[in-house]
ROZA-939122 format. One record per residue (C-alpha): residue number from 1; z, y, x; residue in one letter. Coordinates in nm, 4 decimals. Example, Ala and Ser with C-alpha at 12.3 -4.5 7.8 and 13.67 -1.06 7.14 Angstrom:
2
> 1 | 0.7800 | -0.4500 | 1.2300 | a .
> 2 | 0.7140 | -0.1060 | 1.3670 | s .
END
This chain:
364
> 1 | 10.3115 | 14.8142 | 10.7789 | x .
> 2 | 10.3113 | 14.5171 | 10.5876 | x .
> 3 | 10.0446 | 14.5272 | 10.3297 | x .
> 4 | 10.0655 | 14.6009 | 9.9144 | x .
> 5 | 9.9043 | 14.4008 | 9.6479 | x .
> 6 | 9.8703 | 14.4929 | 9.3005 | x .
> 7 | 9.9334 | 14.2054 | 9.0261 | x .
> 8 | 9.6994 | 14.1761 | 8.7408 | x .
> 9 | 9.6229 | 13.9408 | 8.4765 | x .
> 10 | 9.6050 | 13.8985 | 8.1262 | x .
> 11 | 9.9217 | 13.9202 | 7.8688 | x .
> 12 | 10.1181 | 13.6302 | 7.8923 | x .
> 13 | 10.0404 | 13.4564 | 8.2134 | x .
> 14 | 10.3348 | 13.4914 | 8.3847 | x .
> 15 | 10.2782 | 13.8218 | 8.6017 | x .
> 16 | 10.6065 | 13.9591 | 8.5506 | x .
> 17 | 10.7990 | 13.6392 | 8.5903 | x .
> 18 | 10.6463 | 13.5639 | 8.8907 | x .
> 19 | 10.7115 | 13.9579 | 9.0248 | x .
> 20 | 11.0689 | 13.9326 | 8.9053 | x .
> 21 | 11.1107 | 13.6074 | 9.1413 | x .
> 22 | 10.8958 | 13.7258 | 9.4413 | x .
> 23 | 11.0996 | 14.0510 | 9.4539 | x .
> 24 | 11.4212 | 13.8562 | 9.3229 | x .
> 25 | 11.4791 | 14.1436 | 9.0869 | x .
> 26 | 11.4864 | 14.2139 | 8.7299 | x .
> 27 | 11.2969 | 14.5398 | 8.7487 | x .
> 28 | 10.9806 | 14.4046 | 8.5324 | x .
> 29 | 11.1004 | 14.2861 | 8.1704 | x .
> 30 | 10.9662 | 13.9463 | 8.0854 | x .
> 31 | 10.9164 | 13.8704 | 7.7208 | x .
> 32 | 10.6827 | 13.6605 | 7.5185 | x .
> 33 | 10.4702 | 13.9509 | 7.3825 | x .
> 34 | 10.1896 | 14.1679 | 7.5517 | x .
> 35 | 10.2414 | 14.4595 | 7.7443 | x .
> 36 | 10.6197 | 14.4074 | 7.8173 | x .
> 37 | 10.5574 | 14.5901 | 8.1330 | x .
> 38 | 10.5284 | 14.9393 | 8.0268 | x .
> 39 | 10.5226 | 15.1241 | 8.3743 | x .
> 40 | 10.3981 | 14.9745 | 8.6932 | x .
> 41 | 10.6887 | 14.8182 | 8.8799 | x .
> 42 | 10.7092 | 14.8116 | 9.2628 | x .
> 43 | 10.8859 | 14.5691 | 9.4702 | x .
> 44 | 10.9061 | 14.5430 | 9.8433 | x .
> 45 | 11.0135 | 14.2197 | 9.9824 | x .
> 46 | 11.0662 | 14.1291 | 10.3767 | x .
> 47 | 10.8125 | 13.8961 | 10.5004 | x .
> 48 | 11.0109 | 13.5650 | 10.6259 | x .
> 49 | 10.9101 | 13.4911 | 11.0067 | x .
> 50 | 11.1462 | 13.2333 | 11.1821 | x .
> 51 | 11.0244 | 13.4001 | 11.5146 | x .
> 52 | 11.2350 | 13.6922 | 11.4452 | x .
> 53 | 11.5704 | 13.4983 | 11.4457 | x .
> 54 | 11.4526 | 13.2994 | 11.7659 | x .
> 55 | 11.3747 | 13.6439 | 11.9459 | x .
> 56 | 11.6916 | 13.8295 | 11.8316 | x .
> 57 | 11.9112 | 13.4841 | 11.9965 | x .
> 58 | 11.7321 | 13.5341 | 12.3052 | x .
> 59 | 11.7856 | 13.9122 | 12.3242 | x .
> 60 | 12.1292 | 13.9081 | 12.1603 | x .
> 61 | 12.0035 | 14.2015 | 11.8896 | x .
> 62 | 12.2340 | 14.3668 | 11.6929 | x .
> 63 | 11.9984 | 14.4073 | 11.4316 | x .
> 64 | 11.6910 | 14.1801 | 11.2733 | x .
> 65 | 11.4182 | 14.4022 | 11.0752 | x .
> 66 | 11.0957 | 14.2382 | 10.9374 | x .
> 67 | 10.8083 | 14.3588 | 10.8298 | x .
> 68 | 10.7593 | 14.4117 | 10.4417 | x .
> 69 | 10.5255 | 14.3553 | 10.1588 | x .
> 70 | 10.4868 | 14.5403 | 9.8300 | x .
> 71 | 10.4111 | 14.4163 | 9.5198 | x .
> 72 | 10.2874 | 14.6467 | 9.2522 | x .
> 73 | 10.3169 | 14.4788 | 8.8792 | x .
> 74 | 10.0625 | 14.6384 | 8.6495 | x .
> 75 | 10.0764 | 14.5816 | 8.2701 | x .
> 76 | 9.8824 | 14.2847 | 8.1139 | x .
> 77 | 9.5119 | 14.3789 | 8.0975 | x .
> 78 | 9.3021 | 14.2895 | 7.8008 | x .
> 79 | 8.9242 | 14.2778 | 7.7311 | x .
> 80 | 8.8258 | 14.6170 | 7.6797 | x .
> 81 | 9.0778 | 14.7644 | 7.8887 | x .
> 82 | 8.8158 | 14.9968 | 8.0832 | x .
> 83 | 8.7387 | 15.1426 | 7.7509 | x .
> 84 | 9.0909 | 15.2148 | 7.6553 | x .
> 85 | 9.1641 | 14.8810 | 7.4706 | x .
> 86 | 9.5415 | 14.7893 | 7.4962 | x .
> 87 | 9.7189 | 15.0406 | 7.7622 | x .
> 88 | 9.3775 | 15.1012 | 7.9164 | x .
> 89 | 9.2833 | 15.2845 | 8.1986 | x .
> 90 | 9.6171 | 15.4360 | 8.3260 | x .
> 91 | 9.7153 | 15.0802 | 8.4612 | x .
> 92 | 9.3643 | 15.0200 | 8.6300 | x .
> 93 | 9.4561 | 15.3467 | 8.8128 | x .
> 94 | 9.7579 | 15.2187 | 8.9634 | x .
> 95 | 9.5770 | 14.9538 | 9.1793 | x .
> 96 | 9.3050 | 15.1789 | 9.2849 | x .
> 97 | 9.5322 | 15.2152 | 9.6216 | x .
> 98 | 9.6359 | 14.8537 | 9.7079 | x .
> 99 | 9.5091 | 14.6452 | 9.9974 | x .
> 100 | 9.4331 | 14.3353 | 9.7706 | x .
> 101 | 9.4587 | 14.2181 | 9.4167 | x .
> 102 | 9.6622 | 13.9449 | 9.3201 | x .
> 103 | 9.4969 | 13.7923 | 9.0044 | x .
> 104 | 9.7552 | 13.5590 | 8.8387 | x .
> 105 | 9.6014 | 13.2781 | 8.6038 | x .
> 106 | 9.7672 | 13.1005 | 8.3467 | x .
> 107 | 9.7304 | 12.7115 | 8.4327 | x .
> 108 | 9.9745 | 12.5530 | 8.1860 | x .
> 109 | 9.9922 | 12.4323 | 7.8304 | x .
> 110 | 10.2756 | 12.5753 | 7.6404 | x .
> 111 | 10.2475 | 12.6155 | 7.2511 | x .
> 112 | 10.5324 | 12.8413 | 7.2562 | x .
> 113 | 10.3623 | 13.1145 | 7.4661 | x .
> 114 | 10.0979 | 13.2714 | 7.3028 | x .
> 115 | 9.7544 | 13.3391 | 7.4810 | x .
> 116 | 9.5783 | 13.6465 | 7.3756 | x .
> 117 | 9.2554 | 13.4975 | 7.3996 | x .
> 118 | 9.3979 | 13.1714 | 7.1739 | x .
> 119 | 9.3453 | 12.9123 | 7.4431 | x .
> 120 | 9.3954 | 12.8458 | 7.8009 | x .
> 121 | 9.0884 | 12.8829 | 8.0296 | x .
> 122 | 9.1902 | 13.0469 | 8.3887 | x .
> 123 | 8.7905 | 13.0836 | 8.4883 | x .
> 124 | 8.7223 | 13.2700 | 8.1547 | x .
> 125 | 9.0177 | 13.4983 | 8.2015 | x .
> 126 | 8.9479 | 13.5678 | 8.5544 | x .
> 127 | 8.5610 | 13.6543 | 8.4479 | x .
> 128 | 8.7515 | 13.9061 | 8.1810 | x .
> 129 | 8.9753 | 14.0981 | 8.4342 | x .
> 130 | 8.6709 | 14.0848 | 8.6772 | x .
> 131 | 8.4429 | 14.2633 | 8.4179 | x .
> 132 | 8.6835 | 14.4974 | 8.3256 | x .
> 133 | 8.7621 | 14.6068 | 8.6965 | x .
> 134 | 8.3742 | 14.6516 | 8.7503 | x .
> 135 | 8.3133 | 14.8290 | 8.4253 | x .
> 136 | 8.5747 | 15.0921 | 8.5535 | x .
> 137 | 8.4108 | 15.0976 | 8.9223 | x .
> 138 | 8.0948 | 15.1774 | 8.7430 | x .
> 139 | 8.2019 | 15.4430 | 8.5286 | x .
> 140 | 8.3884 | 15.6114 | 8.8548 | x .
> 141 | 8.0493 | 15.5825 | 9.0549 | x .
> 142 | 7.8414 | 15.6990 | 8.7716 | x .
> 143 | 8.0667 | 16.0256 | 8.7370 | x .
> 144 | 8.0678 | 16.0595 | 9.0905 | x .
> 145 | 7.6916 | 16.0550 | 9.1017 | x .
> 146 | 7.6333 | 16.3582 | 8.8980 | x .
> 147 | 7.8336 | 16.5876 | 9.1720 | x .
> 148 | 7.6824 | 16.4169 | 9.4506 | x .
> 149 | 7.3208 | 16.4347 | 9.3528 | x .
> 150 | 7.3907 | 16.8120 | 9.2718 | x .
> 151 | 7.5201 | 16.8539 | 9.6538 | x .
> 152 | 7.2343 | 16.6547 | 9.7863 | x .
> 153 | 7.0149 | 16.8937 | 9.6325 | x .
> 154 | 7.1606 | 17.1644 | 9.8224 | x .
> 155 | 7.1028 | 16.9818 | 10.1389 | x .
> 156 | 7.4740 | 16.8321 | 10.1743 | x .
> 157 | 7.4466 | 16.5897 | 10.4493 | x .
> 158 | 7.7665 | 16.4164 | 10.3585 | x .
> 159 | 7.6592 | 16.3978 | 9.9642 | x .
> 160 | 7.3146 | 16.2650 | 10.0990 | x .
> 161 | 7.4884 | 16.0045 | 10.3061 | x .
> 162 | 7.7268 | 15.8818 | 10.0228 | x .
> 163 | 7.4358 | 15.8647 | 9.7694 | x .
> 164 | 7.2636 | 15.6156 | 9.9943 | x .
> 165 | 7.5924 | 15.4162 | 10.0100 | x .
> 166 | 7.6651 | 15.4601 | 9.6318 | x .
> 167 | 7.3413 | 15.3616 | 9.4766 | x .
> 168 | 7.3132 | 15.0078 | 9.5677 | x .
> 169 | 7.6701 | 14.9804 | 9.4513 | x .
> 170 | 7.5761 | 15.1096 | 9.0940 | x .
> 171 | 7.2865 | 14.8759 | 9.0809 | x .
> 172 | 7.5304 | 14.5584 | 9.1892 | x .
> 173 | 7.7986 | 14.6362 | 8.9541 | x .
> 174 | 7.5038 | 14.6744 | 8.6641 | x .
> 175 | 7.3759 | 14.3312 | 8.7593 | x .
> 176 | 7.7412 | 14.1904 | 8.7178 | x .
> 177 | 7.8339 | 14.1712 | 9.0872 | x .
> 178 | 8.1736 | 14.3077 | 9.2415 | x .
> 179 | 8.1240 | 14.5703 | 9.5141 | x .
> 180 | 8.3153 | 14.3143 | 9.7747 | x .
> 181 | 7.9960 | 14.1070 | 9.7567 | x .
> 182 | 7.7281 | 14.3570 | 9.8613 | x .
> 183 | 7.9441 | 14.5769 | 10.1125 | x .
> 184 | 7.6886 | 14.6718 | 10.4023 | x .
> 185 | 7.8080 | 14.5706 | 10.7921 | x .
> 186 | 7.9639 | 14.8397 | 10.9251 | x .
> 187 | 8.0358 | 15.0403 | 10.5848 | x .
> 188 | 8.3792 | 14.8642 | 10.5281 | x .
> 189 | 8.5862 | 15.1921 | 10.6044 | x .
> 190 | 8.3569 | 15.4232 | 10.4023 | x .
> 191 | 8.3463 | 15.2142 | 10.0970 | x .
> 192 | 8.7218 | 15.1879 | 10.0866 | x .
> 193 | 8.7515 | 15.5396 | 10.0729 | x .
> 194 | 8.5949 | 15.5079 | 9.7337 | x .
> 195 | 8.8846 | 15.3487 | 9.5990 | x .
> 196 | 8.6665 | 15.0776 | 9.4130 | x .
> 197 | 8.8782 | 14.8134 | 9.2366 | x .
> 198 | 8.6331 | 14.5399 | 9.2994 | x .
> 199 | 8.5926 | 14.6308 | 9.6525 | x .
> 200 | 8.9219 | 14.4747 | 9.7389 | x .
> 201 | 8.9945 | 14.1251 | 9.8413 | x .
> 202 | 9.1173 | 13.8873 | 9.5700 | x .
> 203 | 9.4060 | 13.6295 | 9.5954 | x .
> 204 | 9.4441 | 13.4151 | 9.2893 | x .
> 205 | 9.7450 | 13.2677 | 9.1881 | x .
> 206 | 9.7792 | 12.9669 | 8.9469 | x .
> 207 | 10.0791 | 12.9785 | 8.7423 | x .
> 208 | 10.1165 | 12.6106 | 8.6583 | x .
> 209 | 10.3989 | 12.4094 | 8.5168 | x .
> 210 | 10.6788 | 12.2820 | 8.7171 | x .
> 211 | 10.5597 | 11.9500 | 8.7167 | x .
> 212 | 10.2373 | 12.0562 | 8.8907 | x .
> 213 | 10.3929 | 12.2805 | 9.1478 | x .
> 214 | 10.3465 | 12.0393 | 9.4427 | x .
> 215 | 10.0078 | 11.9143 | 9.3390 | x .
> 216 | 9.8433 | 12.1407 | 9.1063 | x .
> 217 | 9.6585 | 12.0508 | 8.8008 | x .
> 218 | 9.3343 | 12.0413 | 8.6324 | x .
> 219 | 9.3237 | 12.4114 | 8.5539 | x .
> 220 | 9.4267 | 12.5047 | 8.8935 | x .
> 221 | 9.1504 | 12.2789 | 9.0557 | x .
> 222 | 8.8845 | 12.4814 | 8.8997 | x .
> 223 | 9.0372 | 12.7981 | 9.0164 | x .
> 224 | 9.0403 | 12.6660 | 9.3807 | x .
> 225 | 8.6745 | 12.5736 | 9.3115 | x .
> 226 | 8.6084 | 12.9223 | 9.1944 | x .
> 227 | 8.7758 | 13.1040 | 9.4990 | x .
> 228 | 8.6032 | 12.8836 | 9.7315 | x .
> 229 | 8.2764 | 12.9676 | 9.6229 | x .
> 230 | 8.3838 | 13.3547 | 9.6332 | x .
> 231 | 8.5393 | 13.3323 | 9.9692 | x .
> 232 | 8.8717 | 13.4119 | 9.8129 | x .
> 233 | 9.2262 | 13.2974 | 9.8493 | x .
> 234 | 9.4291 | 13.0968 | 9.5934 | x .
> 235 | 9.7474 | 12.9235 | 9.6001 | x .
> 236 | 9.9237 | 12.7224 | 9.3568 | x .
> 237 | 10.2734 | 12.8757 | 9.2078 | x .
> 238 | 10.4927 | 12.8054 | 8.9387 | x .
> 239 | 10.6538 | 13.1211 | 8.8243 | x .
> 240 | 10.9446 | 12.9388 | 8.6407 | x .
> 241 | 11.0496 | 12.7439 | 8.9669 | x .
> 242 | 11.0081 | 13.0749 | 9.1877 | x .
> 243 | 11.2465 | 13.2455 | 8.9369 | x .
> 244 | 11.5156 | 12.9616 | 8.9848 | x .
> 245 | 11.4488 | 12.9603 | 9.3527 | x .
> 246 | 11.5139 | 13.3523 | 9.3841 | x .
> 247 | 11.8818 | 13.2844 | 9.2458 | x .
> 248 | 11.9709 | 13.0662 | 9.5112 | x .
> 249 | 12.0767 | 13.0830 | 9.8696 | x .
> 250 | 11.8525 | 13.0076 | 10.1542 | x .
> 251 | 12.0099 | 12.6509 | 10.2286 | x .
> 252 | 12.0114 | 12.5641 | 9.8505 | x .
> 253 | 11.6594 | 12.7177 | 9.8426 | x .
> 254 | 11.4993 | 12.4412 | 10.0881 | x .
> 255 | 11.6961 | 12.1742 | 9.9181 | x .
> 256 | 11.5667 | 12.2554 | 9.5782 | x .
> 257 | 11.2080 | 12.2765 | 9.7030 | x .
> 258 | 11.2182 | 11.9558 | 9.8868 | x .
> 259 | 11.3203 | 11.7917 | 9.5782 | x .
> 260 | 11.0086 | 11.8826 | 9.3908 | x .
> 261 | 10.8136 | 11.7995 | 9.6918 | x .
> 262 | 10.7208 | 12.1612 | 9.8153 | x .
> 263 | 10.7857 | 12.2663 | 10.1851 | x .
> 264 | 10.8249 | 12.6301 | 10.1329 | x .
> 265 | 10.8453 | 12.8966 | 9.8556 | x .
> 266 | 10.5720 | 13.0425 | 9.6611 | x .
> 267 | 10.6530 | 13.4118 | 9.8340 | x .
> 268 | 10.5880 | 13.2146 | 10.1565 | x .
> 269 | 10.2644 | 13.1054 | 10.0292 | x .
> 270 | 10.1614 | 13.4017 | 9.8831 | x .
> 271 | 10.2266 | 13.6114 | 10.1721 | x .
> 272 | 10.0624 | 13.3354 | 10.4385 | x .
> 273 | 9.7414 | 13.3777 | 10.2022 | x .
> 274 | 9.7500 | 13.7559 | 10.1934 | x .
> 275 | 9.7778 | 13.7726 | 10.5657 | x .
> 276 | 9.4797 | 13.5555 | 10.5984 | x .
> 277 | 9.2829 | 13.7565 | 10.3302 | x .
> 278 | 9.3450 | 14.0825 | 10.4887 | x .
> 279 | 9.3287 | 13.9513 | 10.8393 | x .
> 280 | 9.6672 | 14.0630 | 10.9424 | x .
> 281 | 9.8710 | 13.9570 | 11.2370 | x .
> 282 | 10.2509 | 14.0529 | 11.3723 | x .
> 283 | 10.3628 | 14.1679 | 11.6814 | x .
> 284 | 10.7082 | 14.2137 | 11.8006 | x .
> 285 | 10.9567 | 14.4689 | 11.9739 | x .
> 286 | 11.2883 | 14.3463 | 12.0732 | x .
> 287 | 11.5944 | 14.4359 | 12.2624 | x .
> 288 | 11.9738 | 14.4664 | 12.2348 | x .
> 289 | 11.9776 | 14.7211 | 11.9594 | x .
> 290 | 11.7121 | 14.5403 | 11.7370 | x .
> 291 | 11.4226 | 14.2907 | 11.6889 | x .
> 292 | 11.1799 | 14.4032 | 11.4753 | x .
> 293 | 10.8103 | 14.2847 | 11.3456 | x .
> 294 | 10.5230 | 14.4950 | 11.2920 | x .
> 295 | 10.1848 | 14.4030 | 11.0911 | x .
> 296 | 9.8587 | 14.5212 | 11.1876 | x .
> 297 | 9.5100 | 14.3850 | 11.1272 | x .
> 298 | 9.3631 | 14.1551 | 11.3533 | x .
> 299 | 9.1287 | 14.3358 | 11.6186 | x .
> 300 | 9.3602 | 14.6276 | 11.6608 | x .
> 301 | 9.3587 | 14.7700 | 12.0141 | x .
> 302 | 9.7390 | 14.8410 | 12.1650 | x .
> 303 | 9.7104 | 15.2339 | 12.1043 | x .
> 304 | 9.6616 | 15.1925 | 11.7485 | x .
> 305 | 9.8972 | 14.9166 | 11.7413 | x .
> 306 | 10.1645 | 15.1308 | 11.8902 | x .
> 307 | 10.0729 | 15.4201 | 11.5989 | x .
> 308 | 10.2275 | 15.1965 | 11.3683 | x .
> 309 | 10.5675 | 15.2892 | 11.5065 | x .
> 310 | 10.4861 | 15.5890 | 11.5487 | x .
> 311 | 10.1804 | 15.8411 | 11.5954 | x .
> 312 | 10.3318 | 15.9942 | 11.9072 | x .
> 313 | 10.3260 | 15.6599 | 12.0589 | x .
> 314 | 9.9177 | 15.6268 | 12.0103 | x .
> 315 | 9.9013 | 16.0133 | 12.1393 | x .
> 316 | 10.0477 | 15.9569 | 12.4524 | x .
> 317 | 9.9813 | 15.5813 | 12.5155 | x .
> 318 | 9.9841 | 15.4869 | 12.8802 | x .
> 319 | 10.0074 | 15.1090 | 12.8714 | x .
> 320 | 10.2028 | 14.8183 | 12.7235 | x .
> 321 | 10.4167 | 14.5499 | 12.8752 | x .
> 322 | 10.3093 | 14.2290 | 12.6734 | x .
> 323 | 10.4701 | 13.8786 | 12.6826 | x .
> 324 | 10.3094 | 13.5948 | 12.4523 | x .
> 325 | 10.5699 | 13.4984 | 12.1962 | x .
> 326 | 10.5619 | 13.1453 | 12.3291 | x .
> 327 | 10.6160 | 13.2551 | 12.6938 | x .
> 328 | 10.9050 | 13.4751 | 12.5788 | x .
> 329 | 11.0761 | 13.1839 | 12.3957 | x .
> 330 | 11.0148 | 12.9326 | 12.7106 | x .
> 331 | 11.1577 | 13.1521 | 12.9777 | x .
> 332 | 11.4408 | 13.2694 | 12.7467 | x .
> 333 | 11.3211 | 13.6532 | 12.7657 | x .
> 334 | 11.1793 | 13.9063 | 12.9467 | x .
> 335 | 11.3314 | 13.8665 | 13.2695 | x .
> 336 | 11.2405 | 13.5016 | 13.2816 | x .
> 337 | 10.8836 | 13.5819 | 13.1687 | x .
> 338 | 10.8294 | 13.8367 | 13.4378 | x .
> 339 | 10.9744 | 13.6000 | 13.7213 | x .
> 340 | 10.7349 | 13.3412 | 13.5850 | x .
> 341 | 10.4481 | 13.5710 | 13.6040 | x .
> 342 | 10.4181 | 13.5888 | 13.2237 | x .
> 343 | 10.4483 | 13.9287 | 13.1746 | x .
> 344 | 10.1396 | 14.1823 | 13.1782 | x .
> 345 | 10.0482 | 14.5508 | 13.1722 | x .
> 346 | 9.7483 | 14.6068 | 12.9364 | x .
> 347 | 9.5655 | 14.9335 | 12.8820 | x .
> 348 | 9.4010 | 15.1167 | 12.5919 | x .
> 349 | 9.1248 | 14.8236 | 12.5541 | x .
> 350 | 9.3912 | 14.5386 | 12.5042 | x .
> 351 | 9.3445 | 14.3871 | 12.1563 | x .
> 352 | 9.6920 | 14.2851 | 12.0591 | x .
> 353 | 9.7577 | 13.8885 | 11.9631 | x .
> 354 | 9.9688 | 13.7326 | 11.6911 | x .
> 355 | 10.3082 | 13.7177 | 11.8267 | x .
> 356 | 10.2962 | 13.9303 | 12.1349 | x .
> 357 | 10.6259 | 14.1078 | 12.2265 | x .
> 358 | 10.5403 | 14.4574 | 12.3453 | x .
> 359 | 10.7056 | 14.7555 | 12.5232 | x .
> 360 | 10.4990 | 15.0515 | 12.5032 | x .
> 361 | 10.4740 | 15.3133 | 12.7729 | x .
> 362 | 10.3873 | 15.6554 | 12.6553 | x .
> 363 | 10.4272 | 16.0268 | 12.7440 | x .
> 364 | 10.4113 | 16.2958 | 12.4693 | x .
END
């Protein structure tokens, strides 16, 4: 299943450079002028997971299939984007369906790269983008209100229920509060159907100069503090370093990163932060044909986890054979785990754990 993230930010903050690096493609033109990304670019990358290789070796799989992450690179937004400034609303619409928003913030000084606001201030930049997203959400909800009120007067129960949900959201947005901060408990699914931009979790990416990639700088420190206060995630990345890393082989990548005091790539850190932000976990299926990773939300029960593979698996779910990753590795596969009593048969109420190796039994 994986997840998809819309990459937003002001022009010239390094969005397209980061996108190119993360997807190891040149799909997004990167240049020193606003709006160089004319159409939204979509890149899909494999999610690195060392457990896949280990499981594949144990089961002698012919193929390894990782789960994936999708990035959607949106043209640089500017103040007034919600009113049509710059490239306007057409790009805001492109991120209504993503799972999370990656907000790239410029955290480096460089006189050769123009800043659309005339100075480097990542907190101000974050507020500009958030304001534009809130204005777009407010306009969207106010337009819906007209139709909802008309239907509610006709005793439409669904419209009446939606009005009860929408009215406090409009008030919050008018007060300058993003929707994600006022979602009532139990209403997450209903609000997600509204496709509001500020209802989505945010991952701030601090784009720093190469020298600050390992430690951050004064700019990124302020962003990390802001993210902590918001309950958001933040990572420090140097887009320029990632661009270099994307051109290297795996072994050369690790040597290059180590020389800079980095343990892993920006892609790895973005994925880890995104998984944590969205409460995602991974389970595995493996055998002689393939070892494969599947992404689900934490708390997913076995039948719904099976549906990620195929809807028929959920519809005809009977049970799942379950072996924890550590047990699978320690006892060198399914047979050894079963002999050690570490294999279990779980039913419909079983909540899948991160790293579970599963074999679904179903009948359609």
